[in-house]
Every structure is written in structure tokens, then in C-alpha cells.
mmCIF file as gemmi writes it, N, C-alpha and C atoms, coordinates in Angstrom:
data_model
loop_
_atom_site.group_PDB
_atom_site.id
_atom_site.type_symbol
_atom_site.label_atom_id
_atom_site.label_alt_id
_atom_site.label_comp_id
_atom_site.label_asym_id
_atom_site.label_entity_id
_atom_site.label_seq_id
_atom_site.pdbx_PDB_ins_code
_atom_site.Cartn_x
_atom_site.Cartn_y
_atom_site.Cartn_z
_atom_site.occupancy
_atom_site.B_iso_or_equiv
_atom_site.pdbx_formal_charge
_atom_site.auth_seq_id
_atom_site.auth_asym_id
_atom_site.pdbx_PDB_model_num
ATOM 1 N N . MET Axp A 1 ? -5.157 -0.885 -0.831 1 0 ? 1 A 1
ATOM 2 C CA . MET Axp A 1 ? -4.878 -0.192 -2.058 1 0 ? 1 A 1
ATOM 3 C C . MET Axp A 1 ? -5.652 1.126 -2.075 1 0 ? 1 A 1
ATOM 4 N N . ILE Axp A 2 ? -5.004 2.148 -2.52 1 0 ? 2 A 1
ATOM 5 C CA . ILE Axp A 2 ? -5.631 3.459 -2.585 1 0 ? 2 A 1
ATOM 6 C C . ILE Axp A 2 ? -6.502 3.526 -3.826 1 0 ? 2 A 1
ATOM 7 N N . LYS Axp A 3 ? -7.741 3.936 -3.63 1 0 ? 3 A 1
ATOM 8 C CA . LYS Axp A 3 ? -8.67 4.077 -4.757 1 0 ? 3 A 1
ATOM 9 C C . LYS Axp A 3 ? -8.483 5.446 -5.385 1 0 ? 3 A 1
ATOM 10 N N . ARG Axp A 4 ? -8.173 5.47 -6.657 1 0 ? 4 A 1
ATOM 11 C CA . ARG Axp A 4 ? -8.003 6.719 -7.4 1 0 ? 4 A 1
ATOM 12 C C . ARG Axp A 4 ? -9.375 7.265 -7.731 1 0 ? 4 A 1
ATOM 13 N N . THR Axp A 5 ? -9.545 8.565 -7.597 1 0 ? 5 A 1
ATOM 14 C CA . THR Axp A 5 ? -10.822 9.177 -7.937 1 0 ? 5 A 1
ATOM 15 C C . THR Axp A 5 ? -10.678 10.036 -9.187 1 0 ? 5 A 1
ATOM 16 N N . TYR Axp A 6 ? -11.774 10.174 -9.89 1 0 ? 6 A 1
ATOM 17 C CA . TYR Axp A 6 ? -11.845 10.958 -11.115 1 0 ? 6 A 1
ATOM 18 C C . TYR Axp A 6 ? -12.972 11.972 -10.948 1 0 ? 6 A 1
ATOM 19 N N . ILE Axp A 7 ? -12.695 13.217 -11.3 1 0 ? 7 A 1
ATOM 20 C CA . ILE Axp A 7 ? -13.67 14.287 -11.141 1 0 ? 7 A 1
ATOM 21 C C . ILE Axp A 7 ? -14.738 14.18 -12.234 1 0 ? 7 A 1
ATOM 22 N N . SER Axp A 8 ? -15.978 14.245 -11.823 1 0 ? 8 A 1
ATOM 23 C CA . SER Axp A 8 ? -17.086 14.214 -12.767 1 0 ? 8 A 1
ATOM 24 C C . SER Axp A 8 ? -17.293 15.611 -13.346 1 0 ? 8 A 1
ATOM 25 N N . GLU Axp A 9 ? -17.403 15.682 -14.66 1 0 ? 9 A 1
ATOM 26 C CA . GLU Axp A 9 ? -17.696 16.976 -15.276 1 0 ? 9 A 1
ATOM 27 C C . GLU Axp A 9 ? -19.173 17.322 -15.148 1 0 ? 9 A 1
ATOM 28 N N . ARG Axp A 10 ? -19.98 16.318 -14.915 1 0 ? 10 A 1
ATOM 29 C CA . ARG Axp A 10 ? -21.417 16.545 -14.778 1 0 ? 10 A 1
ATOM 30 C C . ARG Axp A 10 ? -21.752 17.144 -13.424 1 0 ? 10 A 1
ATOM 31 N N . THR Axp A 11 ? -21.166 16.602 -12.355 1 0 ? 11 A 1
ATOM 32 C CA . THR Axp A 11 ? -21.501 17.081 -11.009 1 0 ? 11 A 1
ATOM 33 C C . THR Axp A 11 ? -20.346 17.828 -10.35 1 0 ? 11 A 1
ATOM 34 N N . GLY Axp A 12 ? -19.131 17.614 -10.824 1 0 ? 12 A 1
ATOM 35 C CA . GLY Axp A 12 ? -17.969 18.272 -10.227 1 0 ? 12 A 1
ATOM 36 C C . GLY Axp A 12 ? -17.426 17.579 -8.999 1 0 ? 12 A 1
ATOM 37 N N . SER Axp A 13 ? -17.985 16.441 -8.651 1 0 ? 13 A 1
ATOM 38 C CA . SER Axp A 13 ? -17.52 15.717 -7.468 1 0 ? 13 A 1
ATOM 39 C C . SER Axp A 13 ? -16.662 14.517 -7.877 1 0 ? 13 A 1
ATOM 40 N N . PRO Axp A 14 ? -15.743 14.113 -6.994 1 0 ? 14 A 1
ATOM 41 C CA . PRO Axp A 14 ? -14.881 12.976 -7.326 1 0 ? 14 A 1
ATOM 42 C C . PRO Axp A 14 ? -15.586 11.635 -7.073 1 0 ? 14 A 1
ATOM 43 N N . HIS Axp A 15 ? -15.347 10.699 -7.969 1 0 ? 15 A 1
ATOM 44 C CA . HIS Axp A 15 ? -15.881 9.342 -7.833 1 0 ? 15 A 1
ATOM 45 C C . HIS Axp A 15 ? -14.797 8.356 -8.229 1 0 ? 15 A 1
ATOM 46 N N . THR Axp A 16 ? -14.891 7.145 -7.707 1 0 ? 16 A 1
ATOM 47 C CA . THR Axp A 16 ? -13.935 6.101 -8.07 1 0 ? 16 A 1
ATOM 48 C C . THR Axp A 16 ? -14.316 5.509 -9.423 1 0 ? 16 A 1
ATOM 49 N N . TYR Axp A 17 ? -13.371 4.773 -9.98 1 0 ? 17 A 1
ATOM 50 C CA . TYR Axp A 17 ? -13.626 4.114 -11.259 1 0 ? 17 A 1
ATOM 51 C C . TYR Axp A 17 ? -14.741 3.086 -11.12 1 0 ? 17 A 1
ATOM 52 N N . ASP Axp A 18 ? -14.812 2.424 -9.969 1 0 ? 18 A 1
ATOM 53 C CA . ASP Axp A 18 ? -15.875 1.437 -9.742 1 0 ? 18 A 1
ATOM 54 C C . ASP Axp A 18 ? -17.261 2.084 -9.812 1 0 ? 18 A 1
ATOM 55 N N . PHE Axp A 19 ? -17.365 3.304 -9.311 1 0 ? 19 A 1
ATOM 56 C CA . PHE Axp A 19 ? -18.617 4.052 -9.375 1 0 ? 19 A 1
ATOM 57 C C . PHE Axp A 19 ? -19.022 4.255 -10.829 1 0 ? 19 A 1
ATOM 58 N N . TYR Axp A 20 ? -18.071 4.711 -11.645 1 0 ? 20 A 1
ATOM 59 C CA . TYR Axp A 20 ? -18.368 4.932 -13.065 1 0 ? 20 A 1
ATOM 60 C C . TYR Axp A 20 ? -18.641 3.616 -13.788 1 0 ? 20 A 1
ATOM 61 N N . LEU Axp A 21 ? -17.909 2.577 -13.416 1 0 ? 21 A 1
ATOM 62 C CA . LEU Axp A 21 ? -18.089 1.279 -14.058 1 0 ? 21 A 1
ATOM 63 C C . LEU Axp A 21 ? -19.498 0.747 -13.837 1 0 ? 21 A 1
ATOM 64 N N . ALA Axp A 22 ? -20.042 0.957 -12.648 1 0 ? 22 A 1
ATOM 65 C CA . ALA Axp A 22 ? -21.401 0.505 -12.356 1 0 ? 22 A 1
ATOM 66 C C . ALA Axp A 22 ? -22.442 1.288 -13.154 1 0 ? 22 A 1
ATOM 67 N N . ARG Axp A 23 ? -22.091 2.489 -13.606 1 0 ? 23 A 1
ATOM 68 C CA . ARG Axp A 23 ? -23.027 3.344 -14.341 1 0 ? 23 A 1
ATOM 69 C C . ARG Axp A 23 ? -22.628 3.524 -15.806 1 0 ? 23 A 1
ATOM 70 N N . ARG Axp A 24 ? -21.826 2.629 -16.338 1 0 ? 24 A 1
ATOM 71 C CA . ARG Axp A 24 ? -21.288 2.806 -17.684 1 0 ? 24 A 1
ATOM 72 C C . ARG Axp A 24 ? -22.357 2.846 -18.765 1 0 ? 24 A 1
ATOM 73 N N . ASN Axp A 25 ? -23.505 2.226 -18.557 1 0 ? 25 A 1
ATOM 74 C CA . ASN Axp A 25 ? -24.565 2.22 -19.563 1 0 ? 25 A 1
ATOM 75 C C . ASN Axp A 25 ? -25.633 3.276 -19.306 1 0 ? 25 A 1
ATOM 76 N N . ASN Axp A 26 ? -25.479 4.041 -18.242 1 0 ? 26 A 1
ATOM 77 C CA . ASN Axp A 26 ? -26.413 5.112 -17.924 1 0 ? 26 A 1
ATOM 78 C C . ASN Axp A 26 ? -26.058 6.333 -18.775 1 0 ? 26 A 1
ATOM 79 N N . PRO Axp A 27 ? -26.976 6.836 -19.576 1 0 ? 27 A 1
ATOM 80 C CA . PRO Axp A 27 ? -26.654 7.962 -20.46 1 0 ? 27 A 1
ATOM 81 C C . PRO Axp A 27 ? -26.151 9.204 -19.717 1 0 ? 27 A 1
ATOM 82 N N . LYS Axp A 28 ? -26.594 9.415 -18.491 1 0 ? 28 A 1
ATOM 83 C CA . LYS Axp A 28 ? -26.154 10.585 -17.732 1 0 ? 28 A 1
ATOM 84 C C . LYS Axp A 28 ? -24.677 10.494 -17.348 1 0 ? 28 A 1
ATOM 85 N N . TRP Axp A 29 ? -24.187 9.283 -17.132 1 0 ? 29 A 1
ATOM 86 C CA . TRP Axp A 29 ? -22.822 9.086 -16.65 1 0 ? 29 A 1
ATOM 87 C C . TRP Axp A 29 ? -21.884 8.572 -17.732 1 0 ? 29 A 1
ATOM 88 N N . ARG Axp A 30 ? -22.376 8.297 -18.932 1 0 ? 30 A 1
ATOM 89 C CA . ARG Axp A 30 ? -21.57 7.674 -19.985 1 0 ? 30 A 1
ATOM 90 C C . ARG Axp A 30 ? -20.331 8.493 -20.35 1 0 ? 30 A 1
ATOM 91 N N . ALA Axp A 31 ? -20.468 9.795 -20.512 1 0 ? 31 A 1
ATOM 92 C CA . ALA Axp A 31 ? -19.336 10.644 -20.892 1 0 ? 31 A 1
ATOM 93 C C . ALA Axp A 31 ? -18.274 10.648 -19.79 1 0 ? 31 A 1
ATOM 94 N N . ASP Axp A 32 ? -18.714 10.72 -18.537 1 0 ? 32 A 1
ATOM 95 C CA . ASP Axp A 32 ? -17.757 10.688 -17.428 1 0 ? 32 A 1
ATOM 96 C C . ASP Axp A 32 ? -17.066 9.333 -17.338 1 0 ? 32 A 1
ATOM 97 N N . PHE Axp A 33 ? -17.818 8.252 -17.595 1 0 ? 33 A 1
ATOM 98 C CA . PHE Axp A 33 ? -17.216 6.918 -17.584 1 0 ? 33 A 1
ATOM 99 C C . PHE Axp A 33 ? -16.142 6.805 -18.659 1 0 ? 33 A 1
ATOM 100 N N . LEU Axp A 34 ? -16.436 7.265 -19.877 1 0 ? 34 A 1
ATOM 101 C CA . LEU Axp A 34 ? -15.46 7.177 -20.963 1 0 ? 34 A 1
ATOM 102 C C . LEU Axp A 34 ? -14.218 8.019 -20.664 1 0 ? 34 A 1
ATOM 103 N N . ARG Axp A 35 ? -14.405 9.175 -20.058 1 0 ? 35 A 1
ATOM 104 C CA . ARG Axp A 35 ? -13.279 10.038 -19.698 1 0 ? 35 A 1
ATOM 105 C C . ARG Axp A 35 ? -12.417 9.366 -18.627 1 0 ? 35 A 1
ATOM 106 N N . ALA Axp A 36 ? -13.058 8.798 -17.613 1 0 ? 36 A 1
ATOM 107 C CA . ALA Axp A 36 ? -12.325 8.109 -16.553 1 0 ? 36 A 1
ATOM 108 C C . ALA Axp A 36 ? -11.613 6.876 -17.106 1 0 ? 36 A 1
ATOM 109 N N . GLN Axp A 37 ? -12.24 6.176 -18.028 1 0 ? 37 A 1
ATOM 110 C CA . GLN Axp A 37 ? -11.643 4.987 -18.617 1 0 ? 37 A 1
ATOM 111 C C . GLN Axp A 37 ? -10.39 5.346 -19.414 1 0 ? 37 A 1
ATOM 112 N N . GLU Axp A 38 ? -10.453 6.413 -20.193 1 0 ? 38 A 1
ATOM 113 C CA . GLU Axp A 38 ? -9.28 6.845 -20.961 1 0 ? 38 A 1
ATOM 114 C C . GLU Axp A 38 ? -8.144 7.274 -20.044 1 0 ? 38 A 1
ATOM 115 N N . LYS Axp A 39 ? -8.494 8.001 -19.002 1 0 ? 39 A 1
ATOM 116 C CA . LYS Axp A 39 ? -7.476 8.455 -18.052 1 0 ? 39 A 1
ATOM 117 C C . LYS Axp A 39 ? -6.829 7.256 -17.361 1 0 ? 39 A 1
ATOM 118 N N . ARG Axp A 40 ? -7.643 6.284 -17.005 1 0 ? 40 A 1
ATOM 119 C CA . ARG Axp A 40 ? -7.133 5.084 -16.336 1 0 ? 40 A 1
ATOM 120 C C . ARG Axp A 40 ? -6.216 4.284 -17.277 1 0 ? 40 A 1
ATOM 121 N N . LYS Axp A 41 ? -6.606 4.158 -18.541 1 0 ? 41 A 1
ATOM 122 C CA . LYS Axp A 41 ? -5.769 3.448 -19.509 1 0 ? 41 A 1
ATOM 123 C C . LYS Axp A 41 ? -4.436 4.158 -19.703 1 0 ? 41 A 1
ATOM 124 N N . LYS Axp A 42 ? -4.48 5.479 -19.754 1 0 ? 42 A 1
ATOM 125 C CA . LYS Axp A 42 ? -3.253 6.259 -19.915 1 0 ? 42 A 1
ATOM 126 C C . LYS Axp A 42 ? -2.328 6.06 -18.712 1 0 ? 42 A 1
ATOM 127 N N . GLU Axp A 43 ? -2.892 6.076 -17.505 1 0 ? 43 A 1
ATOM 128 C CA . GLU Axp A 43 ? -2.089 5.864 -16.297 1 0 ? 43 A 1
ATOM 129 C C . GLU Axp A 43 ? -1.467 4.471 -16.293 1 0 ? 43 A 1
ATOM 130 N N . LEU Axp A 44 ? -2.235 3.467 -16.704 1 0 ? 44 A 1
ATOM 131 C CA . LEU Axp A 44 ? -1.705 2.101 -16.743 1 0 ? 44 A 1
ATOM 132 C C . LEU Axp A 44 ? -0.615 1.952 -17.795 1 0 ? 44 A 1
ATOM 133 N N . ARG Axp A 45 ? -0.771 2.605 -18.954 1 0 ? 45 A 1
ATOM 134 C CA . ARG Axp A 45 ? 0.274 2.56 -19.976 1 0 ? 45 A 1
ATOM 135 C C . ARG Axp A 45 ? 1.565 3.179 -19.457 1 0 ? 45 A 1
ATOM 136 N N . ILE Axp A 46 ? 1.454 4.301 -18.757 1 0 ? 46 A 1
ATOM 137 C CA . ILE Axp A 46 ? 2.642 4.948 -18.196 1 0 ? 46 A 1
ATOM 138 C C . ILE Axp A 46 ? 3.288 4.04 -17.157 1 0 ? 46 A 1
ATOM 139 N N . TYR Axp A 47 ? 2.474 3.43 -16.294 1 0 ? 47 A 1
ATOM 140 C CA . TYR Axp A 47 ? 2.989 2.536 -15.258 1 0 ? 47 A 1
ATOM 141 C C . TYR Axp A 47 ? 3.727 1.352 -15.884 1 0 ? 47 A 1
ATOM 142 N N . TYR Axp A 48 ? 3.104 0.672 -16.847 1 0 ? 48 A 1
ATOM 143 C CA . TYR Axp A 48 ? 3.728 -0.498 -17.452 1 0 ? 48 A 1
ATOM 144 C C . TYR Axp A 48 ? 4.946 -0.13 -18.295 1 0 ? 48 A 1
ATOM 145 N N . SER Axp A 49 ? 4.915 1.008 -18.951 1 0 ? 49 A 1
ATOM 146 C CA . SER Axp A 49 ? 6.083 1.455 -19.72 1 0 ? 49 A 1
ATOM 147 C C . SER Axp A 49 ? 7.267 1.724 -18.801 1 0 ? 49 A 1
ATOM 148 N N . THR Axp A 50 ? 6.993 2.359 -17.683 1 0 ? 50 A 1
ATOM 149 C CA . THR Axp A 50 ? 8.049 2.638 -16.709 1 0 ? 50 A 1
ATOM 150 C C . THR Axp A 50 ? 8.605 1.347 -16.129 1 0 ? 50 A 1
ATOM 151 N N . LEU Axp A 51 ? 7.724 0.425 -15.793 1 0 ? 51 A 1
ATOM 152 C CA . LEU Axp A 51 ? 8.16 -0.869 -15.259 1 0 ? 51 A 1
ATOM 153 C C . LEU Axp A 51 ? 9.012 -1.616 -16.285 1 0 ? 51 A 1
ATOM 154 N N . PHE Axp A 52 ? 8.6 -1.624 -17.536 1 0 ? 52 A 1
ATOM 155 C CA . PHE Axp A 52 ? 9.343 -2.285 -18.602 1 0 ? 52 A 1
ATOM 156 C C . PHE Axp A 52 ? 10.719 -1.653 -18.773 1 0 ? 52 A 1
ATOM 157 N N . LEU Axp A 53 ? 10.784 -0.33 -18.743 1 0 ? 53 A 1
ATOM 158 C CA . LEU Axp A 53 ? 12.051 0.374 -18.885 1 0 ? 53 A 1
ATOM 159 C C . LEU Axp A 53 ? 13.004 0.046 -17.73 1 0 ? 53 A 1
ATOM 160 N N . VAL Axp A 54 ? 12.495 -0.001 -16.524 1 0 ? 54 A 1
ATOM 161 C CA . VAL Axp A 54 ? 13.322 -0.341 -15.362 1 0 ? 54 A 1
ATOM 162 C C . VAL Axp A 54 ? 13.845 -1.768 -15.486 1 0 ? 54 A 1
ATOM 163 N N . LEU Axp A 55 ? 12.988 -2.695 -15.919 1 0 ? 55 A 1
ATOM 164 C CA . LEU Axp A 55 ? 13.432 -4.086 -16.085 1 0 ? 55 A 1
ATOM 165 C C . LEU Axp A 55 ? 14.5 -4.201 -17.168 1 0 ? 55 A 1
ATOM 166 N N . ILE Axp A 56 ? 14.372 -3.45 -18.246 1 0 ? 56 A 1
ATOM 167 C CA . ILE Axp A 56 ? 15.385 -3.453 -19.306 1 0 ? 56 A 1
ATOM 168 C C . ILE Axp A 56 ? 16.708 -2.922 -18.752 1 0 ? 56 A 1
ATOM 169 N N . ILE Axp A 57 ? 16.668 -1.844 -18.01 1 0 ? 57 A 1
ATOM 170 C CA . ILE Axp A 57 ? 17.891 -1.272 -17.431 1 0 ? 57 A 1
ATOM 171 C C . ILE Axp A 57 ? 18.548 -2.248 -16.471 1 0 ? 57 A 1
ATOM 172 N N . ILE Axp A 58 ? 17.753 -2.92 -15.641 1 0 ? 58 A 1
ATOM 173 C CA . ILE Axp A 58 ? 18.301 -3.912 -14.712 1 0 ? 58 A 1
ATOM 174 C C . ILE Axp A 58 ? 18.917 -5.071 -15.491 1 0 ? 58 A 1
ATOM 175 N N . GLY Axp A 59 ? 18.24 -5.531 -16.538 1 0 ? 59 A 1
ATOM 176 C CA . GLY Axp A 59 ? 18.763 -6.635 -17.352 1 0 ? 59 A 1
ATOM 177 C C . GLY Axp A 59 ? 20.074 -6.266 -18.021 1 0 ? 59 A 1
ATOM 178 N N . ILE Axp A 60 ? 20.157 -5.073 -18.587 1 0 ? 60 A 1
ATOM 179 C CA . ILE Axp A 60 ? 21.4 -4.624 -19.222 1 0 ? 60 A 1
ATOM 180 C C . ILE Axp A 60 ? 22.514 -4.509 -18.196 1 0 ? 60 A 1
ATOM 181 N N . THR Axp A 61 ? 22.188 -3.99 -17.018 1 0 ? 61 A 1
ATOM 182 C CA . THR Axp A 61 ? 23.188 -3.852 -15.954 1 0 ? 61 A 1
ATOM 183 C C . THR Axp A 61 ? 23.739 -5.214 -15.556 1 0 ? 61 A 1
ATOM 184 N N . PHE Axp A 62 ? 22.849 -6.197 -15.328 1 0 ? 62 A 1
ATOM 185 C CA . PHE Axp A 62 ? 23.319 -7.53 -14.959 1 0 ? 62 A 1
ATOM 186 C C . PHE Axp A 62 ? 24.123 -8.173 -16.081 1 0 ? 62 A 1
ATOM 187 N N . PHE Axp A 63 ? 23.741 -7.933 -17.322 1 0 ? 63 A 1
ATOM 188 C CA . PHE Axp A 63 ? 24.481 -8.485 -18.446 1 0 ? 63 A 1
ATOM 189 C C . PHE Axp A 63 ? 25.91 -7.947 -18.457 1 0 ? 63 A 1
ATOM 190 N N . PHE Axp A 64 ? 26.081 -6.636 -18.305 1 0 ? 64 A 1
ATOM 191 C CA . PHE Axp A 64 ? 27.415 -6.054 -18.333 1 0 ? 64 A 1
ATOM 192 C C . PHE Axp A 64 ? 28.234 -6.43 -17.1 1 0 ? 64 A 1
ATOM 193 N N . ILE Axp A 65 ? 27.577 -6.575 -15.944 1 0 ? 65 A 1
ATOM 194 C CA . ILE Axp A 65 ? 28.302 -6.998 -14.736 1 0 ? 65 A 1
ATOM 195 C C . ILE Axp A 65 ? 28.795 -8.432 -14.915 1 0 ? 65 A 1
ATOM 196 N N . SER Axp A 66 ? 27.934 -9.302 -15.434 1 0 ? 66 A 1
ATOM 197 C CA . SER Axp A 66 ? 28.345 -10.705 -15.598 1 0 ? 66 A 1
ATOM 198 C C . SER Axp A 66 ? 29.398 -10.852 -16.691 1 0 ? 66 A 1
ATOM 199 N N . SER Axp A 67 ? 29.313 -10.068 -17.742 1 0 ? 67 A 1
ATOM 200 C CA . SER Axp A 67 ? 30.305 -10.193 -18.809 1 0 ? 67 A 1
ATOM 201 C C . SER Axp A 67 ? 31.656 -9.596 -18.386 1 0 ? 67 A 1
ATOM 202 N N . SER Axp A 68 ? 31.651 -8.572 -17.542 1 0 ? 68 A 1
ATOM 203 C CA . SER Axp A 68 ? 32.908 -8.001 -17.099 1 0 ? 68 A 1
ATOM 204 C C . SER Axp A 68 ? 33.593 -8.9 -16.069 1 0 ? 68 A 1
ATOM 205 N N . THR Axp A 69 ? 32.827 -9.614 -15.252 1 0 ? 69 A 1
ATOM 206 C CA . THR Axp A 69 ? 33.45 -10.526 -14.29 1 0 ? 69 A 1
ATOM 207 C C . THR Axp A 69 ? 33.941 -11.795 -14.991 1 0 ? 69 A 1
ATOM 208 N N . ALA Axp A 70 ? 33.335 -12.158 -16.123 1 0 ? 70 A 1
ATOM 209 C CA . ALA Axp A 70 ? 33.788 -13.328 -16.876 1 0 ? 70 A 1
ATOM 210 C C . ALA Axp A 70 ? 35.162 -13.095 -17.481 1 0 ? 70 A 1
ATOM 211 N N . LEU Axp A 71 ? 35.521 -11.854 -17.739 1 0 ? 71 A 1
ATOM 212 C CA . LEU Axp A 71 ? 36.824 -11.545 -18.298 1 0 ? 71 A 1
ATOM 213 C C . LEU Axp A 71 ? 37.952 -11.829 -17.309 1 0 ? 71 A 1
ATOM 214 N N . TYR Axp A 72 ? 37.668 -11.741 -16.038 1 0 ? 72 A 1
ATOM 215 C CA . TYR Axp A 72 ? 38.682 -11.94 -15.012 1 0 ? 72 A 1
ATOM 216 C C . TYR Axp A 72 ? 38.778 -13.374 -14.519 1 0 ? 72 A 1
ATOM 217 N N . ASP Axp A 73 ? 37.924 -14.235 -14.963 1 0 ? 73 A 1
ATOM 218 C CA . ASP Axp A 73 ? 37.963 -15.641 -14.516 1 0 ? 73 A 1
ATOM 219 C C . ASP Axp A 73 ? 38.948 -16.458 -15.286 1 0 ? 73 A 1
């Protein structure tokens, strides 16, 4: 799995979420941790919303395919 990195505003260098998670209670890294956490939540919401939308489209497609073939039986 590819580890996503988040740029630190304090140092300007990229770090993984695990790096920030280990330092979440450190006052020096707290702001960067909260920023990375929000960005990560936003990315996950987009991912799950897209997945849900694709599943809905597939479900509707199968429903219409099955109902149209039932007319010919």
C-alpha cells in the first residue's frame, strides 16, 4: 500500500500520517496532526462517496437489465 504523505507547515517536509499520529499530543506537531487528520478524513469521505455512487449505479443497472429481460420471458 502506498503511504500518503502530508506536508508539514512547521518544517516544510513531507511526513506520513503515522508520523503525525505518533506525535499527536506533542504541542509542536499538534497543528500539523490536526491538518493531516482533516485532509485524511476528507479524502476518505470522497473515496467512500464515490464507491457508494458506483454501487448505486451498478445496482440500478442490474435492476433495469433484470426487469427488461423479465418482460420477454
